[in-house]
N, C-alpha and C positions, 0 to 999 in steps of 0.2 A: 524631532525629525528635522533634517535639513530641507526646508521647503524649496530651496533653490537648486536641488540636485537635478541635473538634466537627464531625463530618461533616455535620451539619445546616446548617452555614454555606456549604457548597459552592454550593448553588443560588443564593444571593444573590451570592456572589463572582464567579459567572460573568457577571453583568450581561447576561443573555440578553434579546434583543428578539425576541419571537415573530413579530411582523409582518415584521421584516427577514429573519429566518431562513427564513420561508416564501417570501419573495420570492427569496432566494438559492437555495433548492431549485428553485423554478420556473424560474429563469434557467439553472441548471446543467442541468436536465432538457432544456430546449430546446437548449442548446449541444451536449450529447452526442448529441442526435438530429440535429444538423446544421442547426438552424434559425437564422435571422439574428436577432441581438439588437439592441436599440436603442442599447446602448453596450457596449463591449468587456468581456469577462469577465476578472476578475482574482481570484486566490486569494491574498490578502495575509495574512501572519501578523504580528501585532504583538508587543509586549513585555508584561511583567507590571506591573501597578500595585503600589505598596508594600503594599497590603492583600492582594493576591493572592500576593505573595512570602511571606506567612505560611503558605501551604499547604505542609505538610512535604514534603520530597523525600527518599525513602529510597534505599538502594543497590539495585543490580539483583538481588542475591540475596534481600534482604528482600522485595521486591515479589512474587517468585515464590511465596511461601508465605503471603502475607497479602492477603486480598481488600481490606481497608481501605487498606493501603499502596499496592496497585496502583491503586486508585481515586484516591487522592491524587496519585500521580505522573502518571497520565493526565489528571487534571483540570487540573493546571498547564499542560499542553500545550494543552488545550482552551481555557483562558482566553486564551492567546496568540492562538489562532485567532479567538476572539470579538472580541478587541481590534483585530483588523485591520479590522473593520467593512466587509468586502468581500463577494464572492460565495462565499467559503468557508463550508462547513457543518461545524461542529465535531462530532467524534465520538470515542469512546474504545473501547478493547478490553482484553481480558486479554492482555497482551503477553508471552507466555511462550516466545518463541524459534522459530527456523525448523524445529526438529525436533519440535514439539509433536504433530503428527499421529501420529508413530510411537510415541508412548506408548500408542496404541490397540493396538499389537502387543506391549505389555509392555516396550518399550525406553524408557529415560529419558535426558534430557540432563544434562550436568554444569552446575552453576550457579556463578556467581562474583560477588563483590561489585562488581567494577569493570567488568564487561562482560556482555553478554547471554548467556543459556544457549547451550551448544554441544553438538552431538550427537557423542559419541565412540564409541558402540557401533555395531557392524555385524553383520549376519548373513552367513553363508556362502552360497554358491550352493545348496548342498545344503539348508540350512535354509529358504531362500526357496522352493525347489521343494516343500517339505513343508507350506507354509502352507495352511490351509483358510480359506474365506470368513468363517467365524465367529470366526477368530482376531483379526480387526480389529473391536474393540468398544470401547465407552466405558469407560475405566478410567484409572488413574494420574493424571498431571498434566493430561491432556486433560479428565478428569472434574472435576478441581479448577478448570480454566479455565471449564468450563460453569457451575460453582457461582459463580465470580467474575462471570460475565456476568449471571446471575440476580440476584446481589447488587447489581450496578451499577443494573440496571433498577429494583429495589425501593427502593434507597437514595435515588436522585436523582429518583425518580418520573417517569421519562421525559424529564427536562430535557435530557439528552444522549443521542443515539442510540448504541447499542452495536454495534460491528461485529465480524466474525469474527476468530478467532486467526490467526496466521501460517500460511497453508496451502501456500505454495510452489507447485510445479507437478509434473506427473508425472515429468519427467526429473530435477528437483531431488530429489524424494522417492526416486527410484531410487538416486541417488548417495549420499544420506544413508544409505540402508539397506545398500547393498552396499559403499560406499566406492570408492576409486580402482580397484578391480578391474573396475568397470563399464566403464572405458575399454578394457580388454583384451577383455572379453566382446563388445564391439561387433564385433570381428574374429573372435574364437574361437568364439562361439556366439550369432549374431544371433537365433536362434529363442528362446533363453532371455531375451535382453534384451526382445524383444517380449512375452513372457509377463510379465516383471516390469513392463513399461510398462502392460500391461492391468490388472495388479493395482493399480498406483499410481493409475491413472485411476479405477478403481472406488473406491478408498479416498478419493480426493479428492472424489468425488461424495457418498459417504456422510457424510464429515466436514462438508462445507459444509451439507448438509441438516440434520444434527444441530444445528449452531450457529445456523443461521437460524431453525429451529423454536424454539430456546431463547429467542430475543429477539423472535420474531414478525416477522421480516423476510421480505418476499416473495422467492421464489426468483429472480425476474428483475429485482430492483432492489437497490441497495446503498448503504450509507455506507462510506467507506474512507479510510484514511490521514489521518484527522483533518480533512480538507478537502473530500472528494469526496462528491457524492450524484448518483445516476442512477436513473431508473426504466426504462431501456431496455437494461440489461445487469446481471448479478447477481453476478459474482465478479471477483477479481483472480487472475492466474496469474503465478508467478515463473519465470524462465528463467536463473537465475544460472549454473548448471552448463552449461546448453545453450550459453551464450556461449563456452565453451571449445572447441566442436566446429567442424568444417568444414561447408560447405553441404550436402554429400551426406548426412552423418550427421544433421544437423539435420532435413533433409527426410524421412529414413526413420524415425528413432527418436524424434523429439520432436514435430514439428509435428502429425502426425495425432492424437496423443493430447491435445495442447493444444486442438486444435479440437473434439475429442469432448467434453472436459471443459467447454469454454466453451459448447457447444451445449446442454448440459443445463440451463444457467441463463440462456438467452436472450442469450448473448454474454458477453464478458469484456474487461477491459483487462489489459495485460501489463507487467510490470516485469523488467528485468535490469540488473545492475551492469556498468559498462564500456561497450564498444561493439563490436559485431560486425556488419559490413555485411550479410553473408549472412543472419544471424538477423533483422535488422531487415526486410530485404526479404521474407523468408518469412512473418514475422508479419503484416506489412502486407497481404500477399496473401490472408490468410484472412478471409473475410466474417464469421466469428464474433468476430473481434477488432475492437473499436471504437476503442481508444486504446492508445498505447504510451508507456512511461516508461523511460528508461535513466539509471543513476546515473553522475555524473561522478567519476572517480577522482582523489583529492587528488594534486596535483602534475602532473596531466595534464588539467586542467579545460578547457583551451583547444584540445585536440586534436580535438574533434568539431566538424565544420563545421556551424555553425548554419544558414546560408543553404541549403546543399545539402540539409540535412534538412528544412527547411521546404518546399522544392520537392518532395522525395520524399513527404512526407506529403500535400501538396496533390494530387499526381498520384494517390496511392492513395485519396484521399477519407477519410483517417483523421486523428485528432487526436493531437498530441504533448502529453502531460501531463507537464510538466517544469519544474524550476527551473534556468534557464540562468544561467551566471556573467556578470558584467560583463566586457567585453573590456578588455584593457590600454589605458589612456588614454581610455576611454570615460566620458563624464560620466554622472551619474545621470539627467539629463533625457533624454539620447540613448538610454540603456539602456531606460528606460521607454517611449520612443516606439518602439523596436525591438520590444519585447514587445507593445505595443499594436497595432502594424501587423498582426501575424500572429494575434493574438487576434481582432481585428476581422474578419479573413478567415475565422475559424472553424477555423484550422489548429492553433493553440497555446492550451492552457489553462495560463497561466503561474502558477507557484507562487513567490511573492516574499516574502522576509523584510524587514520594515521595519527590523530591527536589523542588516542586512548593512552592513559598514563603509563601503562606497562610497556607499550611500544615506544613511547617517547624517550624512555630511559636508554633504549638501545639504538633507535633509528631517529635521525635528526629531521627527516623529511619523508614525504610520500615517495619521492624519487628513490630514496635509499631502500624503502620497503619493497618497491617494485623491482629494483635491481636484485635484491635478495630472493624475492619470490621466483623470479625468472631463472635463477641459478640453482634452485632446488631440483634435485633429481629424484 
């Protein structure tokens, strides 16, 4: 890393256009509320300019312990979003891993230079049953994350919105805390699992409030994922572990707590990796959930039926917030028309990278993609 890089240069290197960003916020808010836009929404991510490439990029372990290095790494990604010149709203966070909330219980993740932090500690059932409400408090790496968030706001003087650390969801937190024993307890002691889910929901509510208060973000609006802004729902919820369950287990042990957490913040959008049909249907059935994103698994990216999902989301009156792959043999123009069709209908908020190989063969820049997108009828 270039230790001599001046953080004061970041604001200029972002090339922010306040008027365009305000328009992007307004358009996204209308889209998430289900209002018709004059042109289709697109969340396009560009590449970095040569001058932006000068922003140092540290390894994953370094960023966890340095607010300056975390800001630099996050700012590189924000520059790419700004360079898309689309409806995307850039934002940054203290990106400290999926288990960050559990540091409020005194439990810490392992850190690595080549990958994100990972939670290796677990509590036993007996230890969980002895937890008191005051045991969940601001401390450890969560406290360091709040310090980073305050530093970001002060250093770039509000140029980039700061969003919350990785919060997961109630069932994901339960799995991180108890480990794989959770799956056995679903059958052996359902009452205990419901107690644990109550705790994880309460902790999620507390942690979201602490973080939003730190950066002054309203409880019922959010910036998230470096591209999203909404004033009609306030949080994201992850269901990665939930995706491993069957429909009956999801309906009993996960969805009620997801809906309760979402309701505390005026609604939520949900993410999970992979694809689980029962989980998708149950999420879309909850009025508190406004949008859903599922991650495509490398090597299996074409196994999720795009058109069936668009019909499913349309029937549910919900929005799919996703980056969909180019189909085999599909041209870049046909791909963009496919995304445009469902974005125009208010069903899909497409996240698209201008540096994706299939698009680069046809379009030389994000500007060319935006020009083509805006000419589609």
